[in-house]
N, C-alpha and C positions, 0 to 999 in steps of 0.2 A: 520477195522477202527470204533470207534466208532457211532453212528447214531445223538446222542445227546454229544452238550460239553456245560459246566454248568461255568460260569465265576463267580467270585467272589474277588470284592476287600476288599483287610483287611490291617486295622487299629485299634490296640490297643482296639482286643474285646477278649483279651484271657478270660477273666473271664466268658463270654456268649458264645463263639463262639463251646465249645462242643455240647452245645443245636443245635447250626446250622448244625453242625456235622452229630449227628442224625439224622435229619429229613432228609437230602440227604444219608446217607446210608441204611436209610429202606425204600427207595423210594422201590415201586414195580415193575419198569421199571427197567436193571438194565445194559441197553447196554449205556452207560456213561462216558467222563471222565471232571474229574472235576478240571479246571484252576483256581488254589487260586492264588492271585496279591499280596503281601503285600507289601505297600505303602510305609515303613522304619519306622514299628514300635518301637516303644521302650519299651513293657511293657511285652514284651516277648512273643508276639502274633505269630511271625516269628518261635522262636523255637519251639515253642507248633505245630504247623499246620507240622513242617516239620518233628516230630517225630510219628505226625499221616500218614505222605507219607511211612514211613515206614514197615504200615503195611496193607494200602492201598494203592493198583494197580494204580486206575483210578486217586488218587490222581497227579498233576504235578504242582509244588510251584513256583512261579517267587518273583520278586521281582525289584522295580523300584529301579536305583540307588540314587533318592532323592525324597522327599513327594514332588509327584506331583497330589494329588487329584483324586476321583472317575473315572473320566472320563478317564485320560489318562491310568490308572490302567486298567481297561476294556477292553481299545483300545489294549493293550500289550495280554493281554486275547484273545482281535478276532483275532489280528493276528497270535494266533498261534495255533489258533481253530483248530481241525478236522472235527468234526461234523459236517453234514448237517446244524442240528438244534441248536440255541443258545438260549441259554437261561440263565438268572440273579438272582444270588440272595447276597444280599448284608451280610455280615460277621455278622449282628445282628439278621437278620427276619430265617423265617422257613418256611418251607414245611408240605404240607400234604402227607403222604406215596405215594398217589395214584398220584399224584400229578402230574409228565412226562407221567406217563403209559395215565391217563386221557385226557390230552390236548392233548399227540402226535397223539392218534389216535382220535379227535375231526378235528387235524390238514388233516394229513389220508384220513381219511374217506369224508372229505371236500372240500376237494383240496384250502386249505386256506397257504396262506402265512407268515402272519403276525397274531400274535394271543397273548390274555390278556384274565384275569378276575378276578371275585372280590377276596375281600382279607378281612382278618379279623385285627381290629387294636384294636392293646396289650395298653393298656394305664398304665402310671410307678403307679398306683394304682392297678395294676391288672385284671380292669377292660377291656373285650372287645368288640368292635363291629363291622357289618360287613359292609364294603362299598361295595353296587352294583348298578354300569353305571347304567342307563337303559336303552341307544340302545346297539341295539345287534349287529350292525358294526359303526366304526366309521370312520369319513371320513376327510381329510385336512382343509377343514372348519371347523368341527366340533373343530377337534384339535387348532386351531385358539383362538377359543372363551373359551377354558373349555382344563386341562389333565386329564380326570377320567383314566390314564392306569399307573397302578403299575407296576414299575418297576421291583419288584420281579413275576410278575406273566406274562409277557413279554415271548414269543417263537417266533423267525423266522428262516422262511428257506432261508438258503446261497442258494440253487439249483434254489432259483426263482431268490431270491432278490440279489446275491452276496452277499458279506462282507460288512454290513453296520457299521459305525463307529460313538461312541459318537463325539460331538459338542468339542472342545477346545478352542470355542471362545467364552462358555455361561455357564459361572462357575452357581452352583448350579440348573441349567434348562441345562443341558445338558442331561436328555432322554427327556423334552419333544422336543426341539428341534430333536434329533433323530428319533422321533414317529412322527415329523413335515417331515422331510427329506425323510422318508419310503412312506408315506402317499399321497405325494406331487405329486406322476407321478400318482395318482387315485390309488393305492393300497390302499384296508378297511381292517380294522382292528378289528377282529372277536373276539367277546366276548364269551368265553366258561362259560356259567350261572354258576358257581359253586364255593364256594368259596375254597383254593386247599394252602392258602398261609395266614402267619400271619406278618405285619408290625409291629415293636416294636417302637411305638411314646415314645422317649425320652426328657425326660425334656428340655434339646439344641433344641429339635425340635419346644415346645410350644413355649417357653419362647426366639426365636428368632427375631429375629431387623426384624417389621416389611417393616419399610421404604428400607433396606438395601436390602429384596425380591423385592421388588415392585423394584429397578434399576437394580437389575437382569432382572425379568423379561421383562422390559423395554428393556435393552441392545440385550437382545436373539431375540425380533426382531425386531430391530433396525438393529444388526450389522449381526446378525446370517440369517436373513430372508431377510434383506435388505428395510426393509418396511421404507415408509418414517416416519417422527416425529409424524404427525396425527393420521397416522394410527398406530403406534406404542402404541402409550398414548393409544390411545381408545381398542385395545384388551389388554392392561395391565390392564385396568379398568374391562373389561370385565371379563376376568379369575380371577382377585382379586375380585368380585363378587359372582363371579360362588362358589368360591371355602370355600370363608363364608358359603352359604349355604351347603356345605359337612357334617357342624356339627362336625368335627373334627380339 
């Protein structure tokens, strides 16, 4: 049985997925399975990964029945995961070769159930900047005010936490909602203080409708956490201001 399961939702990433594949197969730690969930791609992504799966025995390719979004795709992967530790990597992001090895060692040696790390932001013009949250450990109260946890850096231990799933009632904020679900019981998210991943910041991400994003953030507090309207508005405001100061 594999110790680690990597989960990747896939949607129309044919032109850049080969780089993501390379970053996984080059991992120095090898005892993993890679569950890739195609969310009804239309650009040949599914067929490309299907061809890769013939050569790499650790790839397990799944497909949603209808285009359902990243949360449902990831949840399908979590359900099928056999690894004790679950890690996430989107189809357009990258890992450094030692990512799994170092993070797994960090968690096992320190008895950690939930961890994340620094990461590089790759801008459309090719420049990069490292995002490094200051806190070594993040609490539920911290996460109510900001979300410095990049999904591509997360690893959690199902032996300690069970299988935790992404919120399907928090579109565009399902990862933030999941981190809140994990830490609500008192679990801390510990930071591995090293950048071992690269997040591709697309033009679409930069130009996304800011008003719509505020709405999604508010609804996450209101519907998922069931906070009252005043608290939901207040935390939305605080998170927005904190995000501005992230500088990306």
